[in-house]
PyMOL Python script that loads the backbone (N, CA, C, O; Angstrom):
from pymol import cmd

cmd.read_pdbstr("""\
ATOM      1  N   UNK A   1     -12.233 -16.215  -3.910  1.00  0.00           N
ATOM      2  CA  UNK A   1     -11.549 -14.715  -3.325  1.00  0.00           C
ATOM      3  C   UNK A   1     -10.986 -14.032  -4.763  1.00  0.00           C
ATOM      4  O   UNK A   1     -10.216 -13.073  -4.729  1.00  0.00           O
ATOM      5  N   UNK A   2     -11.318 -14.457  -5.662  1.00  0.00           N
ATOM      6  CA  UNK A   2     -11.221 -13.534  -7.256  1.00  0.00           C
ATOM      7  C   UNK A   2     -11.372 -11.917  -6.865  1.00  0.00           C
ATOM      8  O   UNK A   2     -12.093 -11.629  -5.909  1.00  0.00           O
ATOM      9  N   UNK A   3     -10.871 -11.147  -7.410  1.00  0.00           N
ATOM     10  CA  UNK A   3     -10.776 -10.300  -7.304  1.00  0.00           C
ATOM     11  C   UNK A   3     -12.086  -9.247  -7.885  1.00  0.00           C
ATOM     12  O   UNK A   3     -12.551  -8.222  -7.387  1.00  0.00           O
ATOM     13  N   UNK A   4     -12.369  -9.845  -8.903  1.00  0.00           N
ATOM     14  CA  UNK A   4     -13.108  -9.594  -9.569  1.00  0.00           C
ATOM     15  C   UNK A   4     -15.108 -10.223  -9.628  1.00  0.00           C
ATOM     16  O   UNK A   4     -16.080  -9.759 -10.223  1.00  0.00           O
ATOM     17  N   UNK A   5     -14.931 -11.521  -8.629  1.00  0.00           N
ATOM     18  CA  UNK A   5     -16.301 -11.871  -8.216  1.00  0.00           C
ATOM     19  C   UNK A   5     -16.383 -11.285  -6.914  1.00  0.00           C
ATOM     20  O   UNK A   5     -17.491 -11.466  -6.409  1.00  0.00           O
ATOM     21  N   UNK A   6     -15.413 -10.508  -6.051  1.00  0.00           N
ATOM     22  CA  UNK A   6     -15.593 -10.709  -4.438  1.00  0.00           C
ATOM     23  C   UNK A   6     -16.295  -9.436  -4.241  1.00  0.00           C
ATOM     24  O   UNK A   6     -15.919  -8.311  -4.572  1.00  0.00           O
ATOM     25  N   UNK A   7     -17.392  -9.796  -3.640  1.00  0.00           N
ATOM     26  CA  UNK A   7     -18.627  -8.660  -3.291  1.00  0.00           C
ATOM     27  C   UNK A   7     -17.792  -6.956  -3.160  1.00  0.00           C
ATOM     28  O   UNK A   7     -18.227  -5.848  -3.474  1.00  0.00           O
ATOM     29  N   UNK A   8     -16.122  -7.477  -2.415  1.00  0.00           N
ATOM     30  CA  UNK A   8     -15.478  -5.747  -2.200  1.00  0.00           C
ATOM     31  C   UNK A   8     -15.232  -5.042  -3.211  1.00  0.00           C
ATOM     32  O   UNK A   8     -14.924  -3.851  -3.240  1.00  0.00           O
ATOM     33  N   UNK A   9     -15.453  -6.241  -4.614  1.00  0.00           N
ATOM     34  CA  UNK A   9     -14.874  -5.242  -6.076  1.00  0.00           C
ATOM     35  C   UNK A   9     -16.157  -4.189  -6.049  1.00  0.00           C
ATOM     36  O   UNK A   9     -15.850  -3.235  -6.764  1.00  0.00           O
ATOM     37  N   UNK A  10     -17.109  -4.062  -5.643  1.00  0.00           N
ATOM     38  CA  UNK A  10     -18.171  -2.706  -5.880  1.00  0.00           C
ATOM     39  C   UNK A  10     -17.462  -1.657  -4.880  1.00  0.00           C
ATOM     40  O   UNK A  10     -18.246  -0.722  -4.721  1.00  0.00           O
ATOM     41  N   UNK A  11     -16.666  -1.525  -4.388  1.00  0.00           N
ATOM     42  CA  UNK A  11     -15.959  -0.274  -3.667  1.00  0.00           C
ATOM     43  C   UNK A  11     -14.893   0.349  -4.700  1.00  0.00           C
ATOM     44  O   UNK A  11     -13.942  -0.243  -5.209  1.00  0.00           O
ATOM     45  N   UNK A  12     -15.142   1.204  -4.818  1.00  0.00           N
ATOM     46  CA  UNK A  12     -14.207   2.073  -5.827  1.00  0.00           C
ATOM     47  C   UNK A  12     -12.997   2.548  -5.883  1.00  0.00           C
ATOM     48  O   UNK A  12     -12.333   2.785  -6.892  1.00  0.00           O
ATOM     49  N   UNK A  13     -12.629   2.728  -4.453  1.00  0.00           N
ATOM     50  CA  UNK A  13     -10.982   2.747  -4.340  1.00  0.00           C
ATOM     51  C   UNK A  13     -10.956   1.517  -4.087  1.00  0.00           C
ATOM     52  O   UNK A  13     -11.811   0.823  -3.537  1.00  0.00           O
ATOM     53  N   UNK A  14      -9.132   1.026  -4.835  1.00  0.00           N
ATOM     54  CA  UNK A  14      -8.787   0.067  -4.682  1.00  0.00           C
ATOM     55  C   UNK A  14      -8.001  -0.177  -3.100  1.00  0.00           C
ATOM     56  O   UNK A  14      -8.009  -1.127  -2.316  1.00  0.00           O
ATOM     57  N   UNK A  15      -7.310   1.239  -3.080  1.00  0.00           N
ATOM     58  CA  UNK A  15      -6.537   0.952  -1.653  1.00  0.00           C
ATOM     59  C   UNK A  15      -7.669   0.055  -0.560  1.00  0.00           C
ATOM     60  O   UNK A  15      -7.612  -1.114  -0.177  1.00  0.00           O
ATOM     61  N   UNK A  16      -8.933   1.415  -0.195  1.00  0.00           N
ATOM     62  CA  UNK A  16      -9.926   0.756   0.665  1.00  0.00           C
ATOM     63  C   UNK A  16     -10.451  -0.512   0.545  1.00  0.00           C
ATOM     64  O   UNK A  16     -11.191  -1.007   1.395  1.00  0.00           O
ATOM     65  N   UNK A  17     -10.064  -1.127  -0.586  1.00  0.00           N
ATOM     66  CA  UNK A  17     -10.840  -2.310  -0.643  1.00  0.00           C
ATOM     67  C   UNK A  17      -9.816  -3.437  -0.397  1.00  0.00           C
ATOM     68  O   UNK A  17     -10.105  -4.547   0.049  1.00  0.00           O
ATOM     69  N   UNK A  18      -8.238  -2.897  -0.838  1.00  0.00           N
ATOM     70  CA  UNK A  18      -7.396  -3.885  -0.056  1.00  0.00           C
ATOM     71  C   UNK A  18      -6.948  -4.041   1.275  1.00  0.00           C
ATOM     72  O   UNK A  18      -6.336  -5.038   1.659  1.00  0.00           O
ATOM     73  N   UNK A  19      -7.365  -2.661   2.289  1.00  0.00           N
ATOM     74  CA  UNK A  19      -7.781  -2.400   3.343  1.00  0.00           C
ATOM     75  C   UNK A  19      -8.548  -3.328   3.998  1.00  0.00           C
ATOM     76  O   UNK A  19      -8.168  -3.942   4.995  1.00  0.00           O
ATOM     77  N   UNK A  20      -9.949  -3.487   3.305  1.00  0.00           N
ATOM     78  CA  UNK A  20     -10.676  -4.193   4.042  1.00  0.00           C
ATOM     79  C   UNK A  20     -10.621  -5.765   4.050  1.00  0.00           C
ATOM     80  O   UNK A  20     -11.182  -6.614   4.743  1.00  0.00           O
ATOM     81  N   UNK A  21      -9.617  -5.828   2.879  1.00  0.00           N
ATOM     82  CA  UNK A  21      -9.438  -7.607   2.481  1.00  0.00           C
ATOM     83  C   UNK A  21      -8.544  -7.750   4.198  1.00  0.00           C
ATOM     84  O   UNK A  21      -8.740  -8.341   5.259  1.00  0.00           O
ATOM     85  N   UNK A  22      -7.631  -6.911   3.679  1.00  0.00           N
ATOM     86  CA  UNK A  22      -6.410  -7.090   5.232  1.00  0.00           C
ATOM     87  C   UNK A  22      -7.176  -7.525   6.232  1.00  0.00           C
ATOM     88  O   UNK A  22      -7.059  -8.694   6.598  1.00  0.00           O
ATOM     89  N   UNK A  23      -8.122  -6.634   6.868  1.00  0.00           N
ATOM     90  CA  UNK A  23      -8.721  -6.486   8.020  1.00  0.00           C
ATOM     91  C   UNK A  23      -9.413  -7.824   8.368  1.00  0.00           C
ATOM     92  O   UNK A  23      -9.261  -8.483   9.396  1.00  0.00           O
ATOM     93  N   UNK A  24     -10.260  -8.111   7.229  1.00  0.00           N
ATOM     94  CA  UNK A  24     -10.990  -9.679   7.389  1.00  0.00           C
ATOM     95  C   UNK A  24     -10.049 -10.626   6.914  1.00  0.00           C
ATOM     96  O   UNK A  24     -10.562 -11.677   6.530  1.00  0.00           O
ATOM     97  N   UNK A  25      -8.627 -10.536   6.819  1.00  0.00           N
ATOM     98  CA  UNK A  25      -8.258 -11.887   7.156  1.00  0.00           C
ATOM     99  C   UNK A  25      -7.588 -11.881   8.213  1.00  0.00           C
ATOM    100  O   UNK A  25      -7.826 -12.903   8.856  1.00  0.00           O
ATOM    101  N   UNK A  26      -6.720 -11.091   8.801  1.00  0.00           N
ATOM    102  CA  UNK A  26      -6.693 -10.688  10.338  1.00  0.00           C
ATOM    103  C   UNK A  26      -7.792 -11.523  11.250  1.00  0.00           C
ATOM    104  O   UNK A  26      -7.682 -12.660  11.709  1.00  0.00           O
ATOM    105  N   UNK A  27      -8.974 -10.513  11.371  1.00  0.00           N
ATOM    106  CA  UNK A  27     -10.388 -11.259  11.461  1.00  0.00           C
ATOM    107  C   UNK A  27      -9.964 -12.874  12.245  1.00  0.00           C
ATOM    108  O   UNK A  27      -9.843 -13.353  13.372  1.00  0.00           O
ATOM    109  N   UNK A  28      -9.822 -13.373  10.460  1.00  0.00           N
ATOM    110  CA  UNK A  28     -10.449 -14.972  10.182  1.00  0.00           C
ATOM    111  C   UNK A  28      -9.231 -15.589  10.820  1.00  0.00           C
ATOM    112  O   UNK A  28      -9.413 -16.718  11.276  1.00  0.00           O
ATOM    113  N   UNK A  29      -7.787 -14.970  10.968  1.00  0.00           N
ATOM    114  CA  UNK A  29      -6.571 -15.542  11.837  1.00  0.00           C
ATOM    115  C   UNK A  29      -6.908 -15.348  13.165  1.00  0.00           C
ATOM    116  O   UNK A  29      -6.732 -16.237  13.998  1.00  0.00           O
ATOM    117  N   UNK A  30      -7.253 -14.555  13.366  1.00  0.00           N
ATOM    118  CA  UNK A  30      -7.725 -14.258  14.978  1.00  0.00           C
ATOM    119  C   UNK A  30      -8.553 -15.443  15.195  1.00  0.00           C
ATOM    120  O   UNK A  30      -8.181 -16.391  15.887  1.00  0.00           O
ATOM    121  N   UNK A  31      -9.583 -15.384  14.648  1.00  0.00           N
ATOM    122  CA  UNK A  31     -10.788 -16.710  15.218  1.00  0.00           C
ATOM    123  C   UNK A  31     -10.383 -17.835  14.892  1.00  0.00           C
ATOM    124  O   UNK A  31     -11.025 -18.676  15.520  1.00  0.00           O
ATOM    125  N   UNK A  32      -9.292 -18.506  13.911  1.00  0.00           N
ATOM    126  CA  UNK A  32      -8.736 -19.502  14.124  1.00  0.00           C
ATOM    127  C   UNK A  32      -8.063 -20.018  14.933  1.00  0.00           C
ATOM    128  O   UNK A  32      -8.305 -21.039  15.577  1.00  0.00           O
ATOM    129  N   UNK A  33      -6.883 -19.141  14.973  1.00  0.00           N
ATOM    130  CA  UNK A  33      -6.148 -18.979  16.160  1.00  0.00           C
ATOM    131  C   UNK A  33      -6.488 -19.003  17.945  1.00  0.00           C
ATOM    132  O   UNK A  33      -5.804 -19.176  18.953  1.00  0.00           O
ATOM    133  N   UNK A  34      -7.592 -18.791  17.725  1.00  0.00           N
ATOM    134  CA  UNK A  34      -8.534 -18.441  18.564  1.00  0.00           C
ATOM    135  C   UNK A  34      -9.132 -19.870  18.981  1.00  0.00           C
ATOM    136  O   UNK A  34      -9.167 -20.182  20.171  1.00  0.00           O
ATOM    137  N   UNK A  35      -9.600 -20.730  17.984  1.00  0.00           N
ATOM    138  CA  UNK A  35     -10.575 -21.580  18.103  1.00  0.00           C
ATOM    139  C   UNK A  35      -9.236 -22.953  18.396  1.00  0.00           C
ATOM    140  O   UNK A  35      -9.249 -23.845  19.244  1.00  0.00           O
ATOM    141  N   UNK A  36      -8.503 -22.739  17.649  1.00  0.00           N
ATOM    142  CA  UNK A  36      -7.694 -24.322  18.073  1.00  0.00           C
ATOM    143  C   UNK A  36      -6.367 -23.492  19.396  1.00  0.00           C
ATOM    144  O   UNK A  36      -5.318 -24.072  19.674  1.00  0.00           O
ATOM    145  N   UNK A  37      -6.648 -22.502  19.839  1.00  0.00           N
ATOM    146  CA  UNK A  37      -6.040 -22.584  21.002  1.00  0.00           C
ATOM    147  C   UNK A  37      -4.826 -22.332  20.998  1.00  0.00           C
ATOM    148  O   UNK A  37      -4.269 -22.295  22.095  1.00  0.00           O
ATOM    149  N   UNK A  38      -4.029 -22.078  19.770  1.00  0.00           N
ATOM    150  CA  UNK A  38      -2.744 -21.663  19.422  1.00  0.00           C
ATOM    151  C   UNK A  38      -2.537 -20.211  19.882  1.00  0.00           C
ATOM    152  O   UNK A  38      -2.458 -19.547  18.848  1.00  0.00           O
ATOM    153  N   UNK A  39      -2.427 -19.490  20.845  1.00  0.00           N
ATOM    154  CA  UNK A  39      -2.389 -18.143  20.607  1.00  0.00           C
ATOM    155  C   UNK A  39      -0.751 -17.719  20.812  1.00  0.00           C
ATOM    156  O   UNK A  39      -0.168 -16.777  20.275  1.00  0.00           O
ATOM    157  N   UNK A  40      -0.239 -18.649  21.693  1.00  0.00           N
ATOM    158  CA  UNK A  40       1.415 -18.690  21.101  1.00  0.00           C
ATOM    159  C   UNK A  40       1.792 -18.196  19.722  1.00  0.00           C
ATOM    160  O   UNK A  40       2.404 -17.179  19.394  1.00  0.00           O
ATOM    161  N   UNK A  41       1.225 -19.261  18.933  1.00  0.00           N
ATOM    162  CA  UNK A  41       1.883 -19.259  17.657  1.00  0.00           C
ATOM    163  C   UNK A  41       1.007 -18.378  16.902  1.00  0.00           C
ATOM    164  O   UNK A  41       1.293 -18.366  15.705  1.00  0.00           O
ATOM    165  N   UNK A  42       0.026 -17.634  17.230  1.00  0.00           N
ATOM    166  CA  UNK A  42      -0.939 -16.783  16.791  1.00  0.00           C
ATOM    167  C   UNK A  42       0.012 -15.381  17.017  1.00  0.00           C
ATOM    168  O   UNK A  42       0.175 -14.373  16.330  1.00  0.00           O
ATOM    169  N   UNK A  43       0.549 -15.826  18.314  1.00  0.00           N
ATOM    170  CA  UNK A  43       1.508 -14.184  18.476  1.00  0.00           C
ATOM    171  C   UNK A  43       2.788 -13.738  17.886  1.00  0.00           C
ATOM    172  O   UNK A  43       3.233 -12.670  17.466  1.00  0.00           O
ATOM    173  N   UNK A  44       3.146 -14.754  17.988  1.00  0.00           N
ATOM    174  CA  UNK A  44       4.343 -14.943  16.975  1.00  0.00           C
ATOM    175  C   UNK A  44       4.451 -14.560  15.373  1.00  0.00           C
ATOM    176  O   UNK A  44       5.323 -13.934  14.770  1.00  0.00           O
ATOM    177  N   UNK A  45       2.996 -15.294  14.827  1.00  0.00           N
ATOM    178  CA  UNK A  45       2.819 -14.861  13.475  1.00  0.00           C
ATOM    179  C   UNK A  45       2.325 -13.944  13.282  1.00  0.00           C
ATOM    180  O   UNK A  45       2.462 -13.649  12.095  1.00  0.00           O
ATOM    181  N   UNK A  46       1.678 -13.131  13.902  1.00  0.00           N
ATOM    182  CA  UNK A  46       1.153 -11.924  14.382  1.00  0.00           C
ATOM    183  C   UNK A  46       2.043 -10.686  14.453  1.00  0.00           C
ATOM    184  O   UNK A  46       1.799  -9.497  14.248  1.00  0.00           O
ATOM    185  N   UNK A  47       3.022 -11.263  14.768  1.00  0.00           N
ATOM    186  CA  UNK A  47       4.555  -9.890  15.044  1.00  0.00           C
ATOM    187  C   UNK A  47       4.884  -9.893  14.060  1.00  0.00           C
ATOM    188  O   UNK A  47       5.008  -8.780  13.549  1.00  0.00           O
ATOM    189  N   UNK A  48       5.297 -11.399  13.006  1.00  0.00           N
ATOM    190  CA  UNK A  48       5.834 -11.195  12.023  1.00  0.00           C
ATOM    191  C   UNK A  48       5.414 -11.116  10.381  1.00  0.00           C
ATOM    192  O   UNK A  48       6.005 -11.198   9.304  1.00  0.00           O
ATOM    193  N   UNK A  49       3.912 -10.888  10.898  1.00  0.00           N
ATOM    194  CA  UNK A  49       3.148 -10.382   9.344  1.00  0.00           C
ATOM    195  C   UNK A  49       3.073  -9.008   9.911  1.00  0.00           C
ATOM    196  O   UNK A  49       3.461  -8.229   9.042  1.00  0.00           O
ATOM    197  N   UNK A  50       2.688  -8.288  11.162  1.00  0.00           N
ATOM    198  CA  UNK A  50       2.883  -6.840  10.889  1.00  0.00           C
ATOM    199  C   UNK A  50       4.168  -6.353  10.928  1.00  0.00           C
ATOM    200  O   UNK A  50       4.278  -5.132  10.810  1.00  0.00           O
ATOM    201  N   UNK A  51       5.487  -7.219  11.109  1.00  0.00           N
ATOM    202  CA  UNK A  51       6.719  -6.729  10.605  1.00  0.00           C
ATOM    203  C   UNK A  51       7.025  -6.659   8.821  1.00  0.00           C
ATOM    204  O   UNK A  51       7.626  -5.912   8.050  1.00  0.00           O
ATOM    205  N   UNK A  52       6.404  -7.624   8.758  1.00  0.00           N
ATOM    206  CA  UNK A  52       6.263  -7.595   6.724  1.00  0.00           C
ATOM    207  C   UNK A  52       5.035  -6.793   6.336  1.00  0.00           C
ATOM    208  O   UNK A  52       5.118  -6.186   5.268  1.00  0.00           O
ATOM    209  N   UNK A  53       4.035  -6.702   6.952  1.00  0.00           N
ATOM    210  CA  UNK A  53       3.722  -5.386   6.115  1.00  0.00           C
ATOM    211  C   UNK A  53       3.908  -4.009   6.331  1.00  0.00           C
ATOM    212  O   UNK A  53       3.536  -3.031   5.681  1.00  0.00           O
ATOM    213  N   UNK A  54       4.885  -4.176   7.895  1.00  0.00           N
ATOM    214  CA  UNK A  54       5.260  -2.204   7.718  1.00  0.00           C
ATOM    215  C   UNK A  54       6.333  -2.725   6.840  1.00  0.00           C
ATOM    216  O   UNK A  54       5.856  -2.177   5.846  1.00  0.00           O
ATOM    217  N   UNK A  55       7.084  -3.153   6.503  1.00  0.00           N
ATOM    218  CA  UNK A  55       7.923  -3.023   5.657  1.00  0.00           C
ATOM    219  C   UNK A  55       7.426  -3.181   4.246  1.00  0.00           C
ATOM    220  O   UNK A  55       8.334  -2.767   3.526  1.00  0.00           O
ATOM    221  N   UNK A  56       6.903  -3.390   3.866  1.00  0.00           N
ATOM    222  CA  UNK A  56       5.606  -3.031   2.748  1.00  0.00           C
ATOM    223  C   UNK A  56       5.314  -1.814   2.651  1.00  0.00           C
ATOM    224  O   UNK A  56       5.683  -1.166   1.672  1.00  0.00           O
ATOM    225  N   UNK A  57       4.583  -1.263   3.663  1.00  0.00           N
ATOM    226  CA  UNK A  57       3.997   0.109   3.588  1.00  0.00           C
ATOM    227  C   UNK A  57       5.404   0.667   3.611  1.00  0.00           C
ATOM    228  O   UNK A  57       5.641   1.036   2.460  1.00  0.00           O
ATOM    229  N   UNK A  58       6.478   0.905   4.417  1.00  0.00           N
ATOM    230  CA  UNK A  58       7.853   1.611   4.526  1.00  0.00           C
ATOM    231  C   UNK A  58       8.631   1.591   3.206  1.00  0.00           C
ATOM    232  O   UNK A  58       9.568   2.371   3.037  1.00  0.00           O
ATOM    233  N   UNK A  59       8.214   0.612   2.162  1.00  0.00           N
ATOM    234  CA  UNK A  59       8.852   0.777   0.550  1.00  0.00           C
ATOM    235  C   UNK A  59       8.247   1.713  -0.309  1.00  0.00           C
ATOM    236  O   UNK A  59       8.721   2.599  -1.020  1.00  0.00           O
ATOM    237  N   UNK A  60       7.083   1.323  -0.087  1.00  0.00           N
ATOM    238  CA  UNK A  60       5.946   2.107  -0.584  1.00  0.00           C
ATOM    239  C   UNK A  60       5.842   3.578  -0.298  1.00  0.00           C
ATOM    240  O   UNK A  60       5.313   4.334  -1.113  1.00  0.00           O
ATOM    241  N   UNK A  61       6.348   4.009   0.873  1.00  0.00           N
ATOM    242  CA  UNK A  61       6.115   5.379   1.037  1.00  0.00           C
ATOM    243  C   UNK A  61       7.707   5.785   0.785  1.00  0.00           C
ATOM    244  O   UNK A  61       7.978   6.904   1.219  1.00  0.00           O
ATOM    245  N   UNK A  62       8.448   5.304   0.364  1.00  0.00           N
ATOM    246  CA  UNK A  62      10.027   5.938   0.241  1.00  0.00           C
ATOM    247  C   UNK A  62      10.014   6.035  -1.354  1.00  0.00           C
ATOM    248  O   UNK A  62      10.715   6.918  -1.851  1.00  0.00           O
ATOM    249  N   UNK A  63       9.093   4.996  -2.407  1.00  0.00           N
ATOM    250  CA  UNK A  63       8.995   4.852  -3.578  1.00  0.00           C
ATOM    251  C   UNK A  63       8.443   5.884  -4.013  1.00  0.00           C
ATOM    252  O   UNK A  63       8.832   6.427  -5.047  1.00  0.00           O
ATOM    253  N   UNK A  64       7.223   6.426  -3.142  1.00  0.00           N
ATOM    254  CA  UNK A  64       6.603   7.447  -3.634  1.00  0.00           C
ATOM    255  C   UNK A  64       6.956   8.903  -3.324  1.00  0.00           C
ATOM    256  O   UNK A  64       6.513   9.962  -3.768  1.00  0.00           O
ATOM    257  N   UNK A  65       7.833   8.633  -2.479  1.00  0.00           N
ATOM    258  CA  UNK A  65       7.745  10.391  -2.045  1.00  0.00           C
ATOM    259  C   UNK A  65       9.520  10.454  -2.791  1.00  0.00           C
ATOM    260  O   UNK A  65       9.838  11.539  -3.279  1.00  0.00           O
ATOM    261  N   UNK A  66      10.197   9.707  -2.822  1.00  0.00           N
ATOM    262  CA  UNK A  66      11.488   9.475  -4.448  1.00  0.00           C
ATOM    263  C   UNK A  66      10.363  10.184  -5.518  1.00  0.00           C
ATOM    264  O   UNK A  66      10.589  11.337  -5.886  1.00  0.00           O
ATOM    265  N   UNK A  67       9.552   9.709  -5.848  1.00  0.00           N
ATOM    266  CA  UNK A  67       8.990   9.797  -7.164  1.00  0.00           C
ATOM    267  C   UNK A  67       8.439  11.247  -7.310  1.00  0.00           C
ATOM    268  O   UNK A  67       8.584  11.864  -8.366  1.00  0.00           O
ATOM    269  N   UNK A  68       7.695  11.871  -6.042  1.00  0.00           N
ATOM    270  CA  UNK A  68       6.759  13.427  -6.067  1.00  0.00           C
ATOM    271  C   UNK A  68       8.039  14.095  -5.438  1.00  0.00           C
ATOM    272  O   UNK A  68       8.455  15.093  -6.026  1.00  0.00           O
ATOM    273  N   UNK A  69       8.556  13.770  -4.583  1.00  0.00           N
ATOM    274  CA  UNK A  69       9.404  15.066  -3.807  1.00  0.00           C
ATOM    275  C   UNK A  69      11.116  14.467  -3.862  1.00  0.00           C
ATOM    276  O   UNK A  69      11.618  14.323  -2.747  1.00  0.00           O
ATOM    277  N   UNK A  70      11.940  14.149  -4.970  1.00  0.00           N
ATOM    278  CA  UNK A  70      13.037  13.673  -4.727  1.00  0.00           C
ATOM    279  C   UNK A  70      13.830  14.489  -4.273  1.00  0.00           C
ATOM    280  O   UNK A  70      14.818  13.836  -3.934  1.00  0.00           O
ATOM    281  N   UNK A  71      14.054  15.973  -3.974  1.00  0.00           N
ATOM    282  CA  UNK A  71      14.713  16.666  -3.367  1.00  0.00           C
ATOM    283  C   UNK A  71      14.642  16.549  -2.066  1.00  0.00           C
ATOM    284  O   UNK A  71      15.402  17.341  -1.509  1.00  0.00           O
ATOM    285  N   UNK A  72      13.915  15.748  -1.204  1.00  0.00           N
ATOM    286  CA  UNK A  72      13.484  15.651  -0.082  1.00  0.00           C
ATOM    287  C   UNK A  72      15.082  14.828   0.708  1.00  0.00           C
ATOM    288  O   UNK A  72      15.607  15.233   1.745  1.00  0.00           O
ATOM    289  N   UNK A  73      15.617  13.525  -0.211  1.00  0.00           N
ATOM    290  CA  UNK A  73      16.289  12.969   0.176  1.00  0.00           C
ATOM    291  C   UNK A  73      17.688  13.876   0.069  1.00  0.00           C
ATOM    292  O   UNK A  73      18.449  13.502   0.962  1.00  0.00           O
ATOM    293  N   UNK A  74      18.142  14.703  -0.549  1.00  0.00           N
ATOM    294  CA  UNK A  74      19.243  15.550  -0.717  1.00  0.00           C
ATOM    295  C   UNK A  74      20.262  14.887  -1.042  1.00  0.00           C
ATOM    296  O   UNK A  74      20.052  13.680  -1.165  1.00  0.00           O
ATOM    297  N   UNK A  75      21.093  15.168  -1.190  1.00  0.00           N
ATOM    298  CA  UNK A  75      23.150  14.615  -1.528  1.00  0.00           C
ATOM    299  C   UNK A  75      23.562  13.800  -0.224  1.00  0.00           C
ATOM    300  O   UNK A  75      24.705  13.344  -0.197  1.00  0.00           O
ATOM    301  N   UNK A  76      22.668  13.570   0.919  1.00  0.00           N
ATOM    302  CA  UNK A  76      22.464  12.624   2.075  1.00  0.00           C
ATOM    303  C   UNK A  76      24.569  13.373   2.290  1.00  0.00           C
ATOM    304  O   UNK A  76      25.659  12.885   1.993  1.00  0.00           O
ATOM    305  N   UNK A  77      24.215  14.449   2.815  1.00  0.00           N
ATOM    306  CA  UNK A  77      25.103  15.237   3.824  1.00  0.00           C
ATOM    307  C   UNK A  77      26.258  15.812   2.703  1.00  0.00           C
ATOM    308  O   UNK A  77      27.288  16.251   3.214  1.00  0.00           O
ATOM    309  N   UNK A  78      26.165  15.841   1.216  1.00  0.00           N
ATOM    310  CA  UNK A  78      27.560  16.180   0.668  1.00  0.00           C
ATOM    311  C   UNK A  78      26.674  17.385   0.307  1.00  0.00           C
ATOM    312  O   UNK A  78      25.467  17.497   0.097  1.00  0.00           O
ATOM    313  N   UNK A  79      27.983  18.477   0.312  1.00  0.00           N
ATOM    314  CA  UNK A  79      27.844  19.738  -0.583  1.00  0.00           C
ATOM    315  C   UNK A  79      27.543  19.607  -1.858  1.00  0.00           C
ATOM    316  O   UNK A  79      27.707  18.649  -2.614  1.00  0.00           O
ATOM    317  N   UNK A  80      26.947  20.978  -2.088  1.00  0.00           N
ATOM    318  CA  UNK A  80      27.160  21.413  -3.895  1.00  0.00           C
ATOM    319  C   UNK A  80      28.021  21.123  -4.477  1.00  0.00           C
ATOM    320  O   UNK A  80      27.834  20.773  -5.642  1.00  0.00           O
ATOM    321  N   UNK A  81      29.426  21.141  -3.894  1.00  0.00           N
ATOM    322  CA  UNK A  81      30.654  21.003  -4.549  1.00  0.00           C
ATOM    323  C   UNK A  81      31.183  19.742  -4.469  1.00  0.00           C
ATOM    324  O   UNK A  81      32.210  19.547  -5.120  1.00  0.00           O
ATOM    325  N   UNK A  82      30.830  19.037  -3.968  1.00  0.00           N
ATOM    326  CA  UNK A  82      31.544  17.636  -3.135  1.00  0.00           C
ATOM    327  C   UNK A  82      31.210  17.523  -1.974  1.00  0.00           C
ATOM    328  O   UNK A  82      30.312  18.045  -1.312  1.00  0.00           O
ATOM    329  N   UNK A  83      32.354  16.463  -1.648  1.00  0.00           N
ATOM    330  CA  UNK A  83      32.583  15.835   0.066  1.00  0.00           C
ATOM    331  C   UNK A  83      32.272  16.687   1.113  1.00  0.00           C
ATOM    332  O   UNK A  83      31.447  16.624   2.024  1.00  0.00           O
ATOM    333  N   UNK A  84      33.431  17.808   0.662  1.00  0.00           N
ATOM    334  CA  UNK A  84      33.468  18.269   1.926  1.00  0.00           C
ATOM    335  C   UNK A  84      33.208  19.872   1.917  1.00  0.00           C
ATOM    336  O   UNK A  84      33.568  20.527   2.895  1.00  0.00           O
ATOM    337  N   UNK A  85      32.646  20.436   0.922  1.00  0.00           N
ATOM    338  CA  UNK A  85      32.144  21.808   0.965  1.00  0.00           C
ATOM    339  C   UNK A  85      31.005  22.090   1.300  1.00  0.00           C
ATOM    340  O   UNK A  85      30.640  23.266   1.317  1.00  0.00           O
TER     341      UNK A  85
END
""", "prot")
cmd.dss("prot")
cmd.show_as("cartoon", "prot")
cmd.util.cbc("prot")
cmd.orient("prot")
């Protein structure tokens, strides 16, 4: 699964390439979980992985928003002159 030798390395966009690897990984997880008959374990790990991936995407989204549009975050309720102005 080296990224330089993987056939997906021909896809020019790195984000698309990463998404395809994620989809393939999920597919194989489902296949192996189904073949072993451990759907309960798969369900728990699928939820845990979904939360983990969602957390990573949320963190990246916040970082990108902070970099590109820092004024979106404002002063978190504070007036321009201080706390209650």
